[in-house]
N, C-alpha and C positions, 0 to 999 in steps of 0.2 A: 561630432560633438553640435552641443545645440549656444548657436552665436546669444552673446550676451544680452542682443537687444531683446529677443524670444522672452530669454530668460526672465526680463524685468516685465513683459507683457505679460507670462505664467503670471510672477509674483502680482501683478498688482488686480489679474485674476484670482487669486487665490485668497485676497485681500478682502475682494468681493466674493468672493464664497463666506469667508468667515461671519461675514455681516452680514449675507443670505441664515445663516446658517443661525448667525443674534436675534434677528427677524422672530424665527421659526420655534422660535427659544419662547418671545417677547410672548409669542401667540399660543404656547402652549400653558406658559403662567398664565395668561389669562382667563381661553379659559376654565382650565382647570380651575381656575378661585371663582370664576363665575359659577362655574357648575356646584360647587363644593366639592367635589372626593373626597372620601374616607380614604383611609388607608390605602384598602385595597384598592379602590380605584386607583388611587396616586400611583399604587406599586405600578398596579397595569393602564395606567397613561406614561409611565417615565418611559418601557421597557416597549410599548409601541412606538413614544415619540422620536427617543434614541432610534431606534430601524429605520423607520421612517427616514429620521437625519441623515445616518445613515448614508441613506440611499438615497437619496435624492445629492449629496454632497460628493462620494461618488460618481452619479453621471454625470452631474459638473460638471467633475475632476476630467472622464470621460470624457466628454465634448470641451473643454475649455487645452486639457495639455495632456491627453490618448491617454490619459492616466497613470502618469509619471509623479512617481511622490518619491521628491528629496526633499532636503533640508528647507529651504525656502520656498517649500508648498507648505509645508507643518507650519512656520515659525509666521506666512501669510495668513494663513486660518487660525491660527492663534490670532497674529494681530489684529487681522478683518473684526474677531466675533469681541475681544478686547474694543478695540475704536466706534465697535459699534454700542456694548453694553452701555462705555460710558461720556458715548456722546452722542445715541438718538436712542436710545436705549427708552428714559422717559418721554418724551415726545410722542413716543409709538405707543407704548403701553397707555399712558392717558387717547388716544384716538379709537386706538382696539376697542376700549372701553362705553366706547358715548359708539359705534359703530356697534357694537352688544348689546346698547341702548335702546339706543333706539329699534335693532331688528326683532329687541323683544319688546319693543311700544310696538310695529307697525305686525306681531307674530298674534299681538294679545289685541288688537284690534279688527284681527282677521277672526278671529278668534269671536268677538265680542260679535259682529257683522253674520257672522254662523249663526249665531248663539239667537239673535235677535233675527236674526231670516226663518228659524226654524221654529221658535215661538210664533212667527205668524201664518205662517202653511200648518203649525196645530192645532192655532186659533177657531178657525169654523170648527174644527170636527170638536176640541171640546164645546165651539155649542152649541152643537145638534146632539153631542153626551150631556151637557144642562136639559133643553127642550124634548130628549126621547126618553134616554138610559133614565135618569132619575123620576121621573115621574112615572116610565110604566116599571122601576123600581119599587117605588109605591104603595105603586098599585096590586103587582103581584104581593109586596107585603102584606097589605092588605083581604087577597082573596085566599093567604096564608094564615092568614090569622081565623079566619072568616069557614072556612074549609077545617081547623083547627076546630074548632068553640061547633060546627056545624055536627060532627065528630062525634063530639060529649056527648052535646045532647041526644040525639041521633040515638047512642050507644045507651045513656040511660033511658032511653023510651023503648027501644026496643032491644038491649039487649038481654034480658033473659030470653025473649021469645026465641030471637034468631042461639041462644047458644042453646037452645033444646032442638031447636030446628037443624041448625049442624049436628047437633052427637045422635041423631033421631037418622040425619041423613049417613050418618060415616057408617052407625051400626049396620042400616039397610046393605050398603053399599060393599063392607066387609062380608055380607053373609052370601052374598050374589058371588063376588067378588075376592076369596083370601089374600093375594097380591094388594092390596089396598087394607091390610090389616097392621105392617110394616110402617107404614107411612100416617096413620094414627097419631096425630100432633093433642092429647089428650091432657 
């Protein structure tokens, strides 16, 4: 039989384990509210939370009283959870909210810093693009226009004679090599 002093110690320990369970619930509640989970996310989060909490309570009971589950253990867990939720929950929830808000601000600051650094790294390349690529693109565009206009002028000036020359060339080529007869695109 377990001495009364040990049972009292185990009872106090189970109250503390119940308070840990209450803290875990508050942490999950604030996390769920911060992430704004919908129905499916909440359902999956609840399942995950209860599986984790069951494992934590089981391990703490194993470490504390060798996993013996008696009526006073269940009462201690219940009393610890109720005590925590009624006395410490509001203060803890407020602190967790502030911690999450601070972590969010730190995260946003890190992202802004990385974004700024990325812009500073890319700035010389943007300048190089503006100095080289845009003028070259403009020159290529002008050259393309010039070539198009030149082709039109050349077609108007030499279009008829070139067609006659091309047609005569194909006729002679086909007469010499009949294989080219099928490739003639008249």
